[in-house]
C-alpha positions, 0 to 999 in steps of 0.5 A, spaced: 422 231 852 427 236 851 432 230 853 430 226 847 431 232 842 438 232 844 439 225 843 436 225 836 440 232 835 447 228 837 445 222 833 444 226 827 451 230 828 454 224 829 451 221 822 453 227 818 460 227 821 461 219 819 458 221 812 464 226 811 469 221 813 466 216 808 466 221 803 473 223 804 476 216 804 473 214 797 476 220 794 483 219 797 489 224 795 489 227 788 493 223 783 500 226 781 501 229 774 506 225 770 512 228 769 514 231 763 521 230 764 521 223 765 517 221 759 522 225 755 528 221 758 525 215 757 520 215 751 525 219 746 532 219 744 536 225 747 537 230 743 544 231 745 547 224 742 547 226 735 550 220 731 557 222 727 558 220 720 562 214 719 567 213 713 564 208 707 567 201 707 573 200 703 572 195 697 576 190 700 572 190 706 565 190 703 566 184 699 570 180 704 576 179 700 582 183 697 581 186 690 585 182 685 592 184 684 594 188 677 598 184 672 605 186 672 608 189 667 614 186 667 617 180 663 616 175 669 608 176 668 608 172 661 615 168 661 616 162 658 622 157 658 624 153 652 631 152 648 631 157 642 633 155 635 638 159 632 641 158 625 648 158 622 651 157 615 655 150 613 659 153 607 659 149 601 655 144 604 650 144 597 644 144 601 646 137 605 645 139 612 639 144 611 636 149 605 640 151 600 642 158 600 648 163 597 654 160 594 652 153 595 651 153 602 646 150 607 643 154 613 643 149 619 638 150 625 642 149 632 639 149 639 641 153 645 639 150 652 633 152 656 632 160 656 627 164 660 624 169 656 618 174 655 618 174 647 621 168 643 622 172 637 626 177 641 630 172 645 632 168 639 634 174 635 638 177 641 642 171 642 644 171 634 646 178 634 650 177 641 654 171 638 661 174 636 664 167 635 665 167 627 666 159 627 662 154 632 668 149 634 668 142 630 661 143 627 664 147 621 658 152 622 659 159 620 656 165 623 656 171 618 653 176 623 659 176 628 662 182 625 656 186 625 653 191 630 646 190 631 641 191 636 634 188 637 628 193 637 621 190 636 617 185 632 610 184 630 606 179 626 601 180 621 598 173 618 604 169 616 609 174 616 613 176 622 617 183 621 623 184 625 626 191 626 634 192 628 638 198 629 646 198 628 650 196 622 651 190 618 658 188 616 658 183 610 664 180 607 661 180 600 657 177 595 656 170 598 656 173 605 650 177 603 645 171 602 648 168 608 646 174 613 639 174 610 638 167 611 641 167 618 636 173 620 630 170 617 630 163 618 631 165 626 626 170 626 621 165 622 622 159 627 621 164 633 615 167 631 612 160 628 611 164 621 612 162 614 616 169 612 620 174 615 621 181 613 628 184 617 628 192 617 635 195 619 634 202 621 627 202 618 630 199 611 629 192 608 635 188 609 635 186 602 635 193 600 640 195 605 645 190 603 645 192 596 647 199 597 653 197 601 
């Protein structure tokens, strides 16, 4: 009888030990807590990598092309090429070769070769003023401005009138030369400017008044 109790007691002890092992297998090892350092390094940017400011793109790179070039202020920006019309005098021609001027003379248009210019008025007037030949070969035309020392200053157009300012001195041969000089200046200016009238100022004084004071 005592032997049977020992067997029962042993079996109960073995059963209790098996239950302990079974319970320990189900629970297993405790889970490791997630690393705080690991989550910061993978889930958010590093604080030490602060973005550096960059310069703003230039106007040319932003638009994809270079900015347009500024217009040049030189004469090449608006230059043209054409012959110039310069007027000379046919003495005693009585208006046969051109409009009658002065003492029975004619004012006659002539043309130069092609000239490159920025202002046609300036180019035509300067060509006339720089011509120091008193006569023009077999044509018989006379330049009554050949002895004068005049320089082009400026020109402006208002309506149908061009005003040309010159500086310097006019040397006139007398009563008949005065209208010839005026005709050469005014006709050359009018054709160059494309106007019907011309006012010529010599040192700020109208050419008619200037010559009357001589």
